[in-house]
N, C-alpha and C positions, 0 to 999 in steps of 0.2 A: 429654516428658510435661508436660501443663499443670499449673501450680501449684494447690495446694489453695485453694479459694475460701472465705474465712472471714468471717462476720458476727459482730460483737462487740456485746453488749447489756448496758448498765450505766447506771444513772441517776446515778452519780458520775463527773463529767467526768475527774477525775484518774485514777481507776481505769481508765476506758475508754481513755484515752490511753496509760497504761502497758501495758495488754494489747495495744493496737494496735502499740506499739513492739516488744514481745516477739515477736509473731507476724510482723511485717513483716521482722524481722531473719533469719528462717528463709528460706533460698534456695528452698525448695519450697512456700512459702505466700504468699498475698497477701490483704490485708484489702479486701474489696469493698464493705463497708458497715457502718454502725453504727446503733444505736438507743438511746433512753433510757427506753423503757418497753415493756411486752409488746405493746401494740397496734401500736406502730411496728415492733417486731421482726417481727410477722406480715406487715405490709405490705412490709417490706424483703425478707423471705424470698420472698414472692410475686413481687416484681419481679426479684430478683437470682438466685434459685435457687442458694444457696451449697451447699458440701459439708458445712461444719461451722458450728455456731453456739455461741459461748461466751455462756452465759446467766446473768445475775444472777438471783436469786430474789425479793428484796424490792424492788419498784419501784412507782411510782405508775401509775394508770390500769388496768394489768393486771399481775398478778404473773408471775414467771418460770415457775412450775409450770403455770399455765393456758396461758401462751404456748407452752410446750414441748408440752403436749398438743395444742394446735391445729396447731402446725407439723408435728409428727410424724404427725398424722392426714392432713393434706392433702398433705404432702411426706414420705412415709415413708423416702425415701432420704437425707434430711438428718439428719446426726448432731448431736445437741445435748449439750453438756457444761455441766453446771451449775458455775458458778464463784462461790462465796459464802463467807461467814464462818461459816456454821452447819454444825456437824458432827453434830448430834444426829439420831437416827432420825426424829423428828417432821418434819424437813425432807427428809432423805435418801430415805426410803421413798416419800413422795408424788412426789418428782422422778423417781425410777426408774420408778414406776408410770405416770407421765405420758409416759414414753418416752425419758427421758435415757439416753444411752449411757455417761455418765461423770459423776463428781461430784468436783470439786476444791475445795480451800480457797484463798482469795485469797492466802495466804502461801506458796503453792507456788512452788518455784524456776522461773524462766523456762524452763529446759531441760525440766523436768518437764511444764510446760504444753504446750510444743511437741511433745514426744514423745507426749503423751496425744492430741493431735490426730491424729498418725500412727496411733496404736494403734486409735482408734475407727474409722478408715477401713479398718483391717485386720480389723475385726470383733470387737475386744477391748472389754471393759468396763473402764473405769478408775475407780479410787477412791483418794482420798488415804488414806495409812496411818491417820490419825486417824479418818477416816470408817469404814474397815473395822473398826477397834477398837470404835467406838461401836455399829456394827451387831451385832458379835459379843456385846458386853456386853448389848445390848438383847435379843437372842435368848436369852441365858442367863438373863435375869431375868424373862422373860415366858413363859406357856404357849404351846406351838406350836398351829397350826391343827388342826382335826379330821383325824386320819389321820397326823399328824406322828410321827416317831420320838421316843419319850420320851428325855429326857436320860440316864436311868439305864440305857438299853439299851447293852450292851457293844458297842464298835466291831466286835469280832470277829463278833458275831451279825449286824450290819448288812452287813459285807463278805460274809458267807456268802450273803446275799440278793441280792447284785449279781453280774451276769455279768462275765466277764473283760474284755470290751469296755467295760462301764460303768466298771469300775475304771480302765482305761487312759484313758478319756475324762476321768474325774474328776481323774486325776493331771496330764494335759496341760492341763486347765482351770486347775489350780492354778499352772501355769507361764505362764499368760497367753496361750495359743495361741488363735487364732481357729478357727472351725469349718473354714474352708478349710485352715488349717495342720494341724489335727488329722486331717483327711481324708487329706492327703498322707502324714503320718507313719504312719497306721494302715492305709493302703491301702484306704480306704473312700470312698464318695461323700459329698459334703457333706450330702446329704439323710439319709444313714444316720447321720452324726454328730448332726445335729439331732434325729433320732428318739431317739438314745440320751440326749441331754441332756434331752429331754422325759420319758423314762422315769426319769431320775434325779430330776427334780422331783417326780414322783409317789411314788417310793420314799422320798424324804427328806421328803415332806410339805410342800414349798415351792412357790413360784409362778414363780420366774424363775431364769435362769442365775446371776445374782449371788447369789441366796439359796441356790442349790445349793452354791456355794463357801463361803459363810458357815456354812451348816449342816455341811458336811464338815469345816471347820476346827474348829468347835465340838466335834464328836465325835472330833477327833483323827485323822480318816481321811487328811488331806493337810496339807502345810505349804506355804503359798504361797512360790514361789521363781521370780520372773519370769525367763523366758529372754530374753536380749537378743542382738541380732546382734553379731558380733565387732567390736571397736573399729576394725579396719582395713577394715570393710565397713559403713559407716553407712547407715541407711535413706535412700532417695531419694524 
C-alpha cells in the first residue's frame, strides 16, 4: 500500500520542520511538500495532489481558512487538518465550515497528530479535546439556530423523536466510527448511514456531523468514547 502523501503548511519554519519530523517518522506516511502561506499551499496541492494537508490558520498572503476552502473545493478528496494555537469557536467553526476534516492544537502529542491523519482518511472528524470543550461551551452559552432543540428539552423527549437506527448511528458517531465502519456494524449501506446522519442534523437543529456530536453531548444523549484498534493490531 502506498504511503499517505502529506503536505505541511505553516509560516513558522521551526514549527513546519517539527511537523515534518513527526510525520516522516510514521512508516505509512511521507511528506511530499511544504508551504509557508495559503497561496503557496494551493499551488503545492494543485501540483502534488496530496492525501492530507496539515494547515496553519494565521499566515501571510492568504490565511489557512480561505486556503482550506479553496483546496477542498477544487480537490474535495484532499483531507485538511487545521493545526493551530487557537481553540476558540471563532476560529474552529469557520475552519470546519471551510471544509477542514479535523482541528488540532499545536501542542498535541506527535502520536495524536499521526493518528489523526489516519483517522481523517478513514472518514472520521478529529478535534483536540480542548477544541471540543470550547465548542460545547459555546453552544451552551448561545441560542441555537431556528428549529434547534431548546436546551431545556428533556433528553428523554428528544430520544423519543429519534428512530432506533438514528440512536445507533449517534452512539457509533460518539465512538469515532466513520460512515463506512458504521455501515458494516449496522448492516447498512454507506449511503443509508449518510442519510441517517443527515436526518440527525435536521432533528438536532445543526448543520454538520461534528455539530451533531457536540449537540448530542450537550444534551447528555451520548458520551464520547473513542474506539481504538487493539494494541496488537495497529493501523496500517
